[in-house]
Every structure is written in C-alpha cells, then in structure tokens.
C-alpha positions as a printed NumPy array, in Angstrom:
array([[ 88.848,  17.218, 129.483],
       [ 86.124,  20.026, 129.883],
       [ 85.757,  23.645, 127.635],
       [ 84.742,  26.497, 127.497],
       [ 82.756,  27.216, 124.6  ],
       [ 82.495,  31.409, 124.212],
       [ 80.298,  34.036, 122.47 ],
       [ 81.61 ,  36.983, 121.988],
       [ 80.827,  40.38 , 120.18 ],
       [ 84.421,  41.667, 121.27 ],
       [ 86.906,  40.461, 119.008],
       [ 90.049,  39.152, 120.964],
       [ 92.343,  41.2  , 118.667],
       [ 90.466,  44.121, 119.804],
       [ 91.021,  46.097, 122.512],
       [ 92.731,  43.857, 125.365],
       [ 90.635,  43.821, 128.19 ],
       [ 88.582,  41.444, 130.752],
       [ 87.829,  38.622, 128.665],
       [ 91.098,  38.482, 127.393],
       [ 92.456,  38.458, 130.546],
       [ 90.005,  36.702, 132.169],
       [ 89.807,  33.361, 129.457],
       [ 93.856,  33.246, 128.768],
       [ 93.808,  32.531, 132.671],
       [ 91.492,  29.788, 132.765],
       [ 92.636,  28.119, 129.548],
       [ 95.249,  26.692, 132.265],
       [ 93.034,  25.218, 133.259],
       [ 90.04 ,  24.636, 130.627],
       [ 90.592,  24.551, 126.929],
       [ 88.902,  28.004, 125.631],
       [ 87.108,  28.274, 122.191],
       [ 86.16 ,  32.149, 121.5  ],
       [ 83.436,  32.446, 118.763],
       [ 84.103,  36.247, 117.602],
       [ 80.703,  37.636, 115.991],
       [ 80.966,  37.206, 111.85 ],
       [ 82.63 ,  39.148, 109.698],
       [ 79.652,  40.061, 107.039],
       [ 79.872,  39.529, 103.389],
       [ 82.281,  37.562, 102.79 ],
       [ 82.41 ,  35.043,  99.506],
       [ 81.747,  31.604, 101.391],
       [ 80.858,  30.479, 104.966],
       [ 84.06 ,  29.174, 106.63 ],
       [ 85.403,  30.042, 110.225],
       [ 89.203,  31.326, 110.367],
       [ 91.002,  29.831, 113.279],
       [ 93.73 ,  32.051, 115.217],
       [ 95.765,  30.421, 118.14 ],
       [ 95.226,  33.747, 120.625],
       [ 97.412,  32.366, 123.367],
       [ 98.155,  28.873, 125.289],
       [ 94.965,  26.974, 125.422],
       [ 92.636,  29.654, 123.201],
       [ 91.605,  29.601, 119.843],
       [ 89.714,  32.164, 118.283],
       [ 86.839,  31.168, 116.298],
       [ 86.447,  34.449, 113.353],
       [ 83.315,  33.007, 111.078],
       [ 83.008,  34.474, 107.818],
       [ 79.524,  34.701, 106.4  ],
       [ 77.714,  35.769, 103.475],
       [ 75.132,  37.841, 105.357],
       [ 75.165,  41.584, 105.345],
       [ 74.052,  41.804, 108.645],
       [ 76.198,  42.74 , 111.075],
       [ 76.822,  41.36 , 114.629],
       [ 75.091,  38.279, 116.043],
       [ 72.041,  38.839, 113.361],
       [ 69.021,  36.136, 112.899],
       [ 70.076,  36.613, 109.332],
       [ 73.279,  34.545, 110.098],
       [ 72.018,  31.955, 112.443],
       [ 71.545,  28.482, 109.886],
       [ 75.26 ,  29.441, 108.828],
       [ 76.848,  29.832, 112.04 ],
       [ 75.166,  27.233, 113.942],
       [ 76.372,  24.766, 110.948],
       [ 79.757,  25.71 , 111.147],
       [ 80.442,  25.793, 115.327],
       [ 78.616,  22.165, 114.97 ],
       [ 80.889,  21.108, 112.192],
       [ 84.091,  22.46 , 113.85 ],
       [ 83.137,  20.601, 117.136],
       [ 82.825,  17.596, 115.769],
       [ 86.214,  17.914, 113.721],
       [ 87.65 ,  18.454, 117.307],
       [ 85.635,  16.167, 119.354],
       [ 84.159,  18.953, 121.696],
       [ 81.826,  16.913, 123.843],
       [ 82.157,  18.142, 127.601],
       [ 81.544,  21.868, 127.798],
       [ 80.301,  25.294, 129.531],
       [ 79.229,  28.029, 126.988],
       [ 80.057,  30.928, 128.299],
       [ 78.345,  34.569, 126.642],
       [ 79.557,  37.966, 127.036],
       [ 76.263,  38.972, 124.685],
       [ 72.683,  38.26 , 124.762],
       [ 73.028,  38.446, 121.203],
       [ 74.725,  35.494, 120.697],
       [ 72.203,  33.355, 122.533],
       [ 69.604,  32.064, 119.382],
       [ 73.065,  30.983, 118.516],
       [ 73.526,  28.241, 120.479],
       [ 70.341,  26.912, 120.849],
       [ 71.12 ,  23.718, 119.164],
       [ 74.568,  23.319, 121.414],
       [ 74.123,  20.69 , 124.165],
       [ 76.306,  22.343, 127.003],
       [ 77.011,  20.825, 130.724],
       [ 76.24 ,  24.518, 131.728],
       [ 76.077,  28.104, 131.346],
       [ 78.412,  31.359, 132.398],
       [ 77.046,  34.865, 131.809],
       [ 79.729,  37.085, 132.114],
       [ 77.747,  40.787, 132.044],
       [ 80.966,  43.119, 131.621],
       [ 78.634,  45.813, 130.409],
       [ 75.285,  47.286, 129.894],
       [ 74.845,  46.659, 126.615],
       [ 71.318,  47.599, 126.192],
       [ 72.24 ,  51.463, 127.289],
       [ 75.11 ,  51.359, 124.212],
       [ 74.518,  53.019, 121.003],
       [ 72.987,  51.233, 118.155],
       [ 71.676,  48.839, 120.76 ],
       [ 69.104,  46.028, 118.662],
       [ 65.694,  46.075, 120.63 ],
       [ 65.503,  42.286, 120.798],
       [ 68.513,  42.277, 123.653],
       [ 66.795,  42.934, 126.685],
       [ 64.573,  39.458, 125.77 ],
       [ 67.338,  37.536, 125.068],
       [ 69.249,  39.075, 128.13 ],
       [ 65.916,  37.659, 130.431],
       [ 66.523,  34.331, 128.899],
       [ 69.864,  34.416, 129.521],
       [ 69.341,  34.828, 132.885],
       [ 66.844,  31.93 , 133.27 ],
       [ 69.526,  29.508, 131.257],
       [ 72.077,  30.681, 132.859],
       [ 74.119,  28.719, 135.85 ],
       [ 75.8  ,  31.471, 137.211],
       [ 76.154,  34.954, 136.48 ],
       [ 79.4  ,  37.326, 136.977],
       [ 79.218,  41.553, 136.521],
       [ 81.814,  43.626, 135.552],
       [ 81.152,  46.02 , 138.896],
       [ 79.358,  46.659, 141.96 ],
       [ 76.921,  49.167, 140.26 ],
       [ 76.176,  46.326, 137.336],
       [ 75.643,  43.842, 140.685],
       [ 73.405,  45.587, 142.417],
       [ 71.642,  46.178, 138.916],
       [ 71.251,  42.683, 138.   ],
       [ 71.633,  40.524, 141.197],
       [ 67.775,  40.132, 141.842],
       [ 67.302,  38.112, 138.389],
       [ 69.649,  35.076, 139.129],
       [ 70.063,  33.485, 142.375],
       [ 73.707,  32.589, 141.263],
       [ 74.979,  36.198, 140.55 ],
       [ 78.209,  37.067, 141.679],
       [ 80.169,  40.508, 141.445],
       [ 83.796,  41.11 , 140.012],
       [ 85.343,  44.048, 139.412],
       [ 88.028,  45.078, 136.945],
       [ 91.236,  43.89 , 138.441],
       [ 94.835,  44.159, 137.2  ],
       [ 97.837,  42.712, 135.704],
       [100.199,  44.65 , 138.176],
       [103.568,  43.496, 137.062],
       [102.547,  44.063, 133.174],
       [102.057,  47.877, 134.512],
       [104.753,  48.231, 136.567],
       [106.344,  51.788, 136.971],
       [109.073,  53.335, 135.334],
       [109.264,  51.763, 132.384],
       [110.826,  53.62 , 129.471],
       [108.393,  56.396, 127.466],
       [107.086,  54.881, 124.317],
       [108.887,  56.063, 121.308],
       [105.571,  57.427, 119.55 ],
       [105.135,  60.   , 122.178],
       [108.742,  60.477, 123.158],
       [108.528,  64.471, 121.32 ],
       [105.081,  65.298, 122.831],
       [106.15 ,  68.09 , 125.742],
       [105.623,  67.96 , 128.944],
       [103.371,  68.134, 131.152],
       [101.234,  65.265, 129.631],
       [ 97.734,  64.319, 130.203],
       [ 97.047,  61.068, 129.222],
       [ 93.256,  58.754, 128.486],
       [ 94.044,  55.016, 126.914],
       [ 90.978,  52.958, 126.421],
       [ 88.115,  52.843, 123.673],
       [ 86.997,  56.212, 122.826],
       [ 83.233,  56.213, 121.927],
       [ 80.221,  57.954, 123.027],
       [ 81.305,  57.324, 126.762],
       [ 84.146,  60.094, 126.242],
       [ 82.893,  63.358, 127.016],
       [ 85.422,  65.073, 124.698],
       [ 84.227,  68.411, 125.059],
       [ 85.618,  67.776, 128.714],
       [ 89.331,  67.167, 126.766],
       [ 88.504,  70.362, 124.282],
       [ 88.059,  72.003, 127.477],
       [ 90.863,  71.493, 129.717],
       [ 93.031,  71.875, 125.764],
       [ 91.792,  75.412, 125.614],
       [ 91.96 ,  75.946, 129.203],
       [ 95.712,  74.789, 129.566],
       [ 97.351,  74.897, 125.413],
       [100.667,  74.813, 127.39 ],
       [ 99.99 ,  71.04 , 128.352],
       [ 99.704,  68.295, 126.038],
       [ 96.475,  65.671, 125.866],
       [ 97.5  ,  62.027, 124.609],
       [ 94.685,  60.168, 123.314],
       [ 95.452,  56.257, 122.886],
       [ 92.794,  53.681, 121.477],
       [ 90.329,  53.04 , 118.787],
       [ 87.732,  55.703, 118.009],
       [ 84.416,  53.397, 117.291],
       [ 80.721,  53.832, 116.808],
       [ 81.319,  57.739, 116.8  ],
       [ 82.398,  59.998, 113.833],
       [ 85.984,  60.238, 113.74 ],
       [ 85.379,  63.603, 113.076],
       [ 83.616,  64.507, 116.378],
       [ 86.997,  64.393, 118.003],
       [ 88.376,  68.237, 118.892],
       [ 91.256,  68.897, 117.048],
       [ 93.654,  71.518, 118.727],
       [ 97.563,  71.342, 118.709],
       [ 97.944,  70.225, 122.187],
       [ 95.597,  67.21 , 121.914],
       [ 97.334,  63.977, 120.24 ],
       [ 95.37 ,  61.256, 118.747],
       [ 97.438,  58.182, 118.92 ],
       [ 95.353,  55.575, 117.335],
       [ 94.597,  51.972, 119.035],
       [ 97.932,  50.356, 120.591],
       [ 99.084,  47.167, 121.267],
       [ 98.049,  45.924, 125.513],
       [101.824,  45.775, 125.498],
       [102.724,  49.18 , 124.407],
       [100.246,  50.648, 127.236],
       [102.394,  50.98 , 130.504],
       [105.381,  52.971, 128.269],
       [102.714,  55.089, 127.39 ],
       [100.862,  55.935, 130.883],
       [104.361,  56.078, 132.431],
       [105.433,  58.833, 130.324],
       [102.246,  60.729, 131.994],
       [101.979,  63.427, 134.443],
       [ 98.279,  62.625, 135.143],
       [ 96.262,  59.986, 133.492],
       [ 92.487,  60.599, 133.058],
       [ 89.113,  59.016, 133.657],
       [ 86.635,  61.907, 131.204],
       [ 83.62 ,  60.194, 130.768],
       [ 80.581,  61.587, 129.886],
       [ 77.786,  60.408, 132.773],
       [ 75.085,  58.846, 130.57 ],
       [ 73.518,  55.305, 130.251],
       [ 76.153,  53.93 , 128.714],
       [ 78.757,  54.761, 131.702],
       [ 75.522,  54.306, 134.564],
       [ 77.244,  51.215, 135.26 ],
       [ 80.623,  50.763, 133.541],
       [ 84.009,  50.093, 135.932],
       [ 86.968,  51.318, 134.208],
       [ 89.864,  48.823, 133.916],
       [ 92.426,  51.442, 133.187],
       [ 91.774,  52.849, 136.484],
       [ 93.89 ,  50.29 , 138.532],
       [ 95.946,  50.317, 135.122],
       [ 96.868,  54.108, 135.525],
       [ 97.595,  53.307, 139.28 ],
       [ 99.641,  49.996, 139.022],
       [102.008,  52.137, 136.901],
       [101.762,  54.866, 140.17 ],
       [100.388,  57.486, 137.865],
       [ 97.969,  59.919, 139.881],
       [ 94.19 ,  60.252, 137.998],
       [ 91.267,  62.299, 137.738],
       [ 87.949,  60.932, 137.181],
       [ 83.965,  62.33 , 136.517],
       [ 81.656,  60.818, 138.725],
       [ 81.875,  57.044, 137.489],
       [ 79.982,  55.517, 140.461],
       [ 82.656,  52.304, 140.187],
       [ 85.397,  54.728, 140.991],
       [ 83.633,  56.926, 143.296],
       [ 83.073,  54.234, 145.82 ],
       [ 85.988,  52.147, 145.971],
       [ 88.313,  54.933, 144.82 ],
       [ 87.198,  58.037, 145.381],
       [ 89.716,  58.861, 148.585],
       [ 92.852,  58.828, 145.693],
       [ 90.823,  59.693, 142.679],
       [ 89.608,  63.484, 142.52 ],
       [ 86.333,  63.652, 141.472],
       [ 85.28 ,  66.294, 138.524],
       [ 82.557,  67.781, 136.579],
       [ 84.574,  70.022, 134.145],
       [ 87.735,  71.083, 132.522],
       [ 88.185,  73.638, 135.109],
       [ 87.677,  71.02 , 137.569],
       [ 90.088,  68.663, 136.075],
       [ 92.9  ,  70.879, 135.643],
       [ 92.723,  72.66 , 138.626],
       [ 93.045,  68.319, 140.212],
       [ 95.834,  68.161, 137.985],
       [ 97.82 ,  71.235, 139.024],
       [ 97.603,  70.188, 142.542],
       [ 99.438,  66.764, 141.473],
       [101.861,  67.788, 139.533],
       [102.695,  70.822, 142.723],
       [102.068,  68.666, 145.064],
       [105.005,  68.375, 148.075],
       [107.099,  65.146, 148.073],
       [105.433,  64.172, 151.688],
       [102.181,  64.156, 149.554],
       [103.003,  62.142, 146.735],
       [104.504,  59.377, 148.995],
       [101.474,  58.982, 150.737],
       [ 99.138,  59.287, 147.767],
       [101.349,  56.542, 146.175],
       [100.804,  54.604, 149.159],
       [ 97.216,  54.556, 149.213],
       [ 97.362,  53.582, 145.618],
       [100.124,  50.864, 146.325],
       [ 97.495,  49.197, 149.447],
       [ 94.703,  49.206, 146.59 ],
       [ 96.791,  47.208, 144.413],
       [ 98.334,  44.81 , 146.337],
       [ 94.653,  43.255, 146.855],
       [ 93.603,  42.616, 143.613],
       [ 94.685,  40.511, 140.702],
       [ 93.415,  39.181, 137.692],
       [ 94.807,  35.606, 138.601],
       [ 93.119,  35.797, 141.609],
       [ 89.429,  37.118, 139.964],
       [ 89.91 ,  34.239, 137.231],
       [ 91.097,  31.639, 139.673],
       [ 87.851,  32.525, 141.717],
       [ 85.389,  32.468, 138.651],
       [ 86.563,  29.035, 138.179],
       [ 85.898,  27.815, 141.402],
       [ 82.626,  29.238, 141.33 ],
       [ 81.879,  27.173, 137.958],
       [ 83.309,  24.167, 138.91 ],
       [ 80.797,  24.146, 142.235],
       [ 77.811,  25.087, 140.118],
       [ 78.948,  22.297, 137.927],
       [ 78.885,  20.28 , 141.347],
       [ 75.725,  21.055, 141.948],
       [ 73.986,  20.219, 138.862],
       [ 75.334,  17.137, 139.051],
       [ 74.384,  15.967, 143.029],
       [ 71.325,  17.424, 141.934],
       [ 71.292,  15.319, 138.96 ],
       [ 69.844,  18.031, 136.974],
       [ 69.824,  17.423, 133.152],
       [ 73.047,  18.867, 131.096],
       [ 71.506,  20.227, 128.475],
       [ 70.09 ,  23.802, 129.061],
       [ 66.682,  24.273, 127.25 ],
       [ 67.946,  27.477, 125.542],
       [ 64.884,  27.664, 123.166],
       [ 62.203,  27.518, 125.409],
       [ 63.823,  30.333, 127.409],
       [ 63.976,  32.63 , 124.122],
       [ 60.337,  31.738, 123.622],
       [ 59.138,  32.571, 127.092],
       [ 61.404,  35.916, 126.942],
       [ 59.868,  36.795, 123.434],
       [ 56.24 ,  36.209, 124.969],
       [ 56.699,  37.847, 128.077],
       [ 58.249,  41.166, 126.34 ],
       [ 54.939,  40.95 , 123.506],
       [ 52.982,  40.462, 126.59 ],
       [ 54.053,  43.696, 127.833],
       [ 54.135,  45.047, 124.537],
       [ 50.396,  44.162, 124.217]])
C-alpha cells in the first residue's frame, strides 16, 4: 500500500490545524508518516515514534546538533535516521509531502513515486524566515507533481509557478464545532459580554487592537485562547478584562467559542498575513457565533457579506455592539447565511478531493512512463545557481 511521507515544520501536538485535519483523513486511504522538524541538543540521534491518529505515525527526530528547524547541520543525521526507519518498516511505495521547502534537502536521498507541496502559508513572510527558503521553494515547485494552496490569495500568487496548482482554502469539521455546547470550565467565571479569539498568537495578531477594545469597553471581557509564539509574551497587553488562557486542546475549542458573544479575527495587516486563510473563521461560524475581522483578503472576499470588516478598535467595538443588539429577525437572517456557508464545505470533502488529485497525478506519471524518482538534488542545485546569478 502507498504511504504518504510528510515533512512538516509544525508539530502534530501543536495547534490542531490544516495538516492534522487533512492527513488524519487521508490516512484512511494511505498510511501517513509525519516527520517533524528535529528537536535539537539531544544526547543521541534517534527518532521518537508516536501513534498520533489511526493510520498516522509521527516521527520526531531528536538530534545532537544545536540548530533549529530543518537546518543543513542536521541533514546527514536526519537522512540516516529516516532511511533506517523506512527500511525497518519496509516503506518502498510512497509519495513525499512537504509543508515547508526547508525540508527539501533532507529528502534528496529518498526515491518517492511523486511529490506533493501543500503550500498552506507564505512562510518567507514570517518572522525569522531563513534566506534560503525562497531558493528551496523554487526547487520544490520544480520537483512537485501537484501543489495545493491554503487559500485564494496564496493560489493567485503561486498559480503561475506550476502547471498543476489547486486552491484548497481552510475548511471545517462542522459536527465538532456544533453550536450549543456547554461553556468551558476555564471561562465559566468570566462575566459577559465576552469577545473571544482562538489560535496562534504571534506577529500576525494586532495586539494593540485588542488593547484598544479592552480600553474602550472595560465592562467587556476579552478571552484569548492559544499559544504565544515568536513574540515576547511581555508584549501581550495586560488589562483586568483581557484573559490569556494559553494553548488548549482541539476538543476544548467548541466549549470556548460557544461561550463567546462575538468572535474576533484581530489580524495585523502585514506581510505575514497577506496570504492567510484563517481556519478559525469557519470554526466560529460552525458554532453559530458572529465574528468581526480586519481586512484579510481571504475573509473579505468570500465572507464579507456576513463578517463585518473594520480597521480599528472603535470599528470592532461598534460591530460587536451591532451583533449583540440585533433584532431576532436580523439574528436569524445572519444565522441562515452562515449555515449556508458551512453546509458547502468540510475537511472530509477537501481531503477526498486532494486524494483524487494525487491519484490522478500518479496515473499521469505512470501513463507517460515518467521516472518515479524526483531528482531533488538537481532541482536544488539549479535553484541555488539561479539565485546566485540574480544576486551577482
């Protein structure tokens, strides 16, 4: 049976998002090996294996090198460990799936039947992104058989770079995020009205927007659920009415969201948010909760008719008040529009469509009698040479 060998910069146990949704579903069709970026500074080189979900085995490399991420320092040791583990499991018939171009050199000794690139973010725009990421992304586009993008904006930016690019925006498990669930114990003692956000808290979040809302409405409570990463936690505004509840499990999220009066999409407008397609937009909707957003393109274009768009704290506050003061008729109209959106999307359908595109790409490769081994090393060399020529 074919196996999907996935290289990811995100840990499976981190925020439950696109990779976990897709791969846990595709695992019903093909076994999945999910290789995380290495844990540095270990006493010995080894792979920790974790049964993460039915059909999904996580490989967490622990390496002696001190560098973080898929760094060249780790290449030899990681290749050796992965090769040994694949031989022990007799993994021969497989595709390689990338979530980060930084892992591409780590796989240049593998012999996959094909390559998938699920481009879920514009990683080069994130804080601390390494310079070589763009070179390796160019090589990955050359080597890939099929490319998926995490939203319409990202698709428009990438569609000319590969002949087989497909747009798959964030979706939702509507049954998981059903409305009417009990309030989560961690917020039961927090008064109403409550405005809430759940997700990663990093350079993509407009912290001053949160502070501004809290100052304008000291009688409102602002519940922030999610891990603080890549920014100084001290930069998170502290107010009596802002509650930082940290990372919570995926199973806990509906209990939080159902207890909020209005949900927030308080994204900063910067390079790191230019192409994002926030998963939480549909999760809020599936809980039947109204939400307010800044002008993120992949929120404005598909959902602007049900999600008010504002740029500052005063606008957010006004939109929240409008929702809370809406007539029963207006609430019902909004709920029907949101329910119609949710009915048209699901992670099940998205994963199934991706699986069919992989199968079609494999059939096309076989029909054309193309070699199964993607020459990753050659594409990397070409990309680096092209970059050097431009720099020169």
